[in-house]
N, C-alpha and C positions, 0 to 999 in steps of 0.2 A: 244058588247062583252066586259066583264069586265076583270080585272086582269092586270098583267104587260105587257107592250109593249115589245115584243121580240127584237125590233129594238133599244130600249133604251140602250145606252152604259153602264149605271150604273149597268145593270144586267148581262152583259157579260164580264166585265173587272174583272181580278183577283184582289181581295183586297190587298192593300199594306199599312200597318200601320207602322209608324216609331216612335220610342221613342228617343227623344233627352234629354240627361241627362248631366248636368254640372258636371265637375270633381271637387270633393272636394270643393264645391261651396263657402262656407264661407271663406276658406283659399284662394281660387282663387280671391275672392273680395278684400281681404286684400293685396295680392301680386300685384294686379293691380296697386296700388299706391305706392308699395314698391318693385320695381324690384330688389333691393339688396337682397331680400329674395328668389329669384328664386333658386330652387334646394337645398334650405336649410330647415331644419325641422321647421314646423310651426304648432301651434295648436290654435283653437278657443275654448273659454270656455263658459259654460252656465251662466245663471243668477247667480249673486253672485260669479262668477269665481270659481264655485265649481267642475264642471265635464267637460270632453272633449266632444265637440259636432261636431268638424270637425278636420280632420287630413290630413296633406300633406302626399304624398307617402313616404317621408323620415321617417316620424313618424310611419306610418304603418309598415315599414320595421324594426323598432325597437321593434315591438311587442306590442305597446301601443294600447289598445282596446278602442272602442267607449264607451262613458259614464263612463269611469273609473274616480273616484275622483282624483283631481289633487294632493292631499297630498300623494297619494299612489305611484306617479311616480316622486316625486320631485328629487330623485337621478338621474334618467334618464334625466330629464330636465336640471339639472346642468351639467351632464357629457357630453351631446351632444349639449349643448347651444341652446335648443329649444326656439324659439320665441313664446311668448304667446300673445293672443289678447282676450279682452272681446268681447262678441257678440255685433255687431253694426247692429241691425235689420233695422234701417233706411237706411243705406248704402246698405244692402243686398236686400231689397225690391226694391230699385231704380234700381240697376243693374239687378235684375230679370226682371223688366218691360222692360228694354232695350233688354234683350235676347229674351223675348217673342215677342216683337215688330219686331225684326229681323226675327224670325221664321215665322211670318205671311206672309213674302214675298215669302215663298216657298210652301204655301198651302192655299186654301180658307177655310179649316176646321182644326182649331187648338183647341185641348183640353188640357188646362193647368191643369196638375195633381198636382203639388206642386210648391214651390218657385223655384226649380231648375230642374223641369222635365215637359215635354209636349209631348203629342201624336200628330202626324201629319198624316192626311189622304192623302197619296200620290197615291191613286188609279188613274191610267190613266195618271199620271204626268211623271213618269220616268220608264216606262216599259222596255225600251231598255237597260239602264245601271243604275240600282238602286245604285250600289256602287259608281259610279261617282257622282251621285246626292247627296248621303250621304256625300261624301268628300267635295262637294261644300257647303253644309249646314255647315259642321264642320269648314271649312276655313272662311266662311263668318261671322259666329258668333264670331270666334276668332279675325278677322280683325276689326269688327265694335264695339265689346264690350270688347275684351281682355280676354274673358272667354273661357277656353278650354272645349270642350264637346265631348261626344261619341254618336254615332248614331247606334241604333239597329232597324232592320226592319223584318217584317214578315206579314203573312196574317191576324193576329189579335193582340190584345193588349198583351196577355200573351207571345206569341212568340216574339213580339217586345221587351218585357222586358227581355226575355231570351237572345236574340241577343245582347242587350245592355250590359248585364252582361258579356258576352263573349268578346265583343268589349273592355270593360274596363280591363278585366283580361289578355287577350293575345295580346301582342304588335304586333304580326304578322298580326293582322286584320287592323292595322293602324287606330284604333278607329272607324271603320265602319264595320258592318256585316249584311247581309241579309239572313234570314233563310227561304226564300220562297222555296228554293230547298229542296225536301224531303230527299235526301241522305245526304246533308250537315246537315240538321236538326237532322237526326238520329245519325249521328256521334257525334255531340255535346251532344245530350241528354244522350248518353251512358257514358259520363265522368263527367257530372255535377251532384252534389248531389241534392237530391230531395228538400232539405231545401232551395235551391236557387230560387225556383219557386215563382213567384209573388203571394202573398196571402197565402203561406204555412208557418205557424208559427212554433215555436219550439215544441209546444205540438203535433200538427198534424204530424210534422216530426218524432217525437219519436214514435207515434202510427204507422205511415207508416213503419218505420224501423222494428218494431215488426212484421209486416206482410211481412217482407222480401222485402220491397219496398225501395230501397236505392238511386237509380238514377232517373233522370227525365224520362229516357226511361222506367224504371220499372213502373212508374205511368202512362205514356202515353199508355202502353200496357194493362192496366186494363180495365175492362168493366165499363162504366159510371154508369150503374144501380147498380153494386156491390159496387162501391165506394160511391154512394149516400146512400145505406143501411148502410154502415159502418161509414160514416161521415155525409155529408150533401150535399145539392144541389150545394153549392158553389164549393166544391172540385170536384164534378161530372162535373160541367161546365169547371173546369180547365182541366180535362182529355180531354174533347171535344176540347177545345182551343189548347191543345198540339198536337192534331191530325188535326189542321187546320180549325176547325169549329169555326166561330165567335159567341160568346155568350155575349160578353161585348161590348156594343155600345159606340161610342165616345160621350162624353158629350160636345156638342158644345155651349150650353147656360148655363153659370154658374148659379147655383141655390143659393138662399139665405140660409144663415145658419139658422138651426132650433134651435140651442143653441149658445149662446155667453158666453164665460167664460173669466174672467180676474182675474188673481191671481199672486202673487209673493212671494218668500221667502224674508225675511228681512235681512239686513246686520247686524242687532243686534236684540237680543230678546226684545220684547215689553211687558211691564208689566202693563201699565196704559190704561184705557179706551179711553182717549182723543187721544193719539197718534195712537192707533189701529183704532180709528174712522176716523182719518185723512187719514191713509193709505187706508182704505176701500172706503172712499169718492173719492179718486183719481182713484181707480179701477172702481168704479161706473161710473165716468166721462168718462173713456176710453171705457167701455162697451156700454154706451149710445151713444157715438160717432159712434162706429161700427154699432150699431142698426140703426142710422139715415143714415149712408152711404148706406145701402141697402133699405132705405125707409120702415122700418118695425117698428112695435110696439110690446111690450111685455105685457103679463098679468100675469106673474109669476116670482117672484124674489126670489132667494135663495142665502144665504151666508154661509160661513164656516170659522171657526178659528181652529187652532191646534198648539200644541207645537211640538218640534222636536222629531220624533220617533227614532232618532239616538243617543239620549242622555238619556239612561234609568236611569241615576242617578237623573234626574230632575223629578218632578211630571208630569204625562202625562194627557193631556186633549184635546179632540177634539169634537166639536159640530157643527151642521148645523141647519139651520132653513129656512123656506120658507113662502111666503105670496102670495095669489092670489088676483089680483086687480080686482075691479068691472069694471073699465074702462082701456083698454089697453093704454099704454103710451110709448113715446120715450123721455120724458122730463127728463133731468138730475136731476133736483131739486127733482122731485117726487121719482126717483129711489134712490137717496142718502137718502132722508127722510125715505123711507121704509126700506132701508138697515140699517140705524141708529137705527130704531125701533127694527129690528130683532137682532142687535148686543146687545142691552140692555137686551134682553131676554136670550141670551146664554153666555154673558161674565161673567167670574168669576175671582176674584182677587186671587193673590197668584201663578199665573202660568206665565211662560216665553213663550210668543207666538212667533212662528217662521214663521207662514204663515197665510194669510187670502185671501179670494177671493169672487167673486160674479158670479152667473150664471143667465142669462136671458133665459127664456124658454117660451113655448106657444107663439111663435113668428108668426106673420102674417103680411101681407102687410098693410101698413098704410092706403091704400085706401079702405080696406075692411070695409063694413058697419056692425057695431055691434049694438046690442040693447043698448040703453042708460040707464044709471043708473038713476032711478027715483029720487034719493036723491042727485045727484051730483049738485054742485053749478056752474060748469063750463058751459060756453056757447061756441058756435062756434067762437064767436069773441075773447074770451080769449084764446081758443086753437090756433087760428091763431097767436096771440101775442106770445104765447109760442114757436111756430115753428120759428117765426122770431128771437126771442131771442136765441134759440138753434143754428140757422144758423149762427148768429153773433159769438157765442162762438166757433163753429167749425172752422170758418174762422180764428179767433184769434189763436186758438190752432194749426192750420196747419201752420200759419205764424211764430209762435214762439213755436215750439215743445218742446224746452228745458225749457220753462217757463210755462208749463201746470199746473197752480195752480188756474185758473179762477173759476173752479167748485169745487175745493177741499177746505176743511176747514183747517185753520191753515197754518203755514209756517215751521214747523219742518219737514225737509226732511231727517233727519239722519237715518231713517228706510229704506230708499231706497236701493235696491239691489246694492251690490258692483260691480263696473265696472271700476276698477283702470287702466285697460289696454286697454280701448276703443280707437279706432282710430277716426280721424276726419270724419265728414260727407262731404266727398270730393265733392259729386255731388248734395247736397241739401242745403248747407249752404254757403252763399257768403264768410263769414269769414274763411271757411275751404278750399276754393279753393287753389290748389297748385300754388305757385308762382315760376316762372322761372326767374332766375337772370343771 
């Protein structure tokens, strides 16, 4: 007799999903090694120190919004003595790995959602006192990594996200909230705006408001079929999830990226081909390294260049170009060569370029057998040599991340994005280790 075994506990336990989200993650990472900044206003800035990407609670209370250009809030920065940091992604990635490693102690099923968020399947683990277990997670992460987190729980991902929002917003929750109880869930839904739901963007929110759907409860009370007709299947699934039906499964096995993009804005405008080519070569090197990290190859390379759209007084120009490869590759040299070829096609003199980048697509596993190009001169032996060379390059670049010029052309790095306020790599560089005297 087929079907599910009624004695199998997986099918009789009430699902419980938790979302653990780090509080103001980039700011928390900076404060970790600067305790003197505790309870003081701190902001982390984007590439080129242009926009705000992370804010402490003190900064949020001043009304400074996310992604606002720094020059627009200079008066507030001076008035309130706000400490600024350039983004230190090396530091943030390492701290994130430590947080995720700690979370693995609390569940056999961890779904890492972003650098500062993860879903945990707690089904059958803490049925008696989920709040106590959530507090244990919160305290353990703080003790082992120094990063404060909030924990939201519910029967599915959407409700866990909603619970986490409430845990952050209302201090009386003590940073932990479980929405498994239907009455508590309804009470919260009636006061939370519909735009706070996971996956409901500003355009969808506007359309929902026009239909007199303003709160989470308003949306949860709708017919999924009606919402699907008016919007799409994704919003309809959200309605089901708000009513306790699980439609979004945990992603327990990280999937490889189907596209890899590497681009940056420059610290100064570039006008000559050689300097632009050097910048693009470094982006190619980084993209190829990411490709090899997931043991993949690419058969389509695209590049783009553009001037600044925020300076209408200068001549505007933006172009992109792509090339399909007869044989998929993960070799940095081939990717740089093809990108250089494309750049020659679209580069024009007389413009002040502000940004360029590369995109690798048509990505597949490196072990996939493809039809060989009849006219290729490569042999299996030379391909093996290429892989060995790429492996050596990757090891060198990992060991000396600040010296990553091995695969780039030229030595002029004045175009690199400005990061005048970057903190030391406290956890990944020996020379940056804190010294206690």
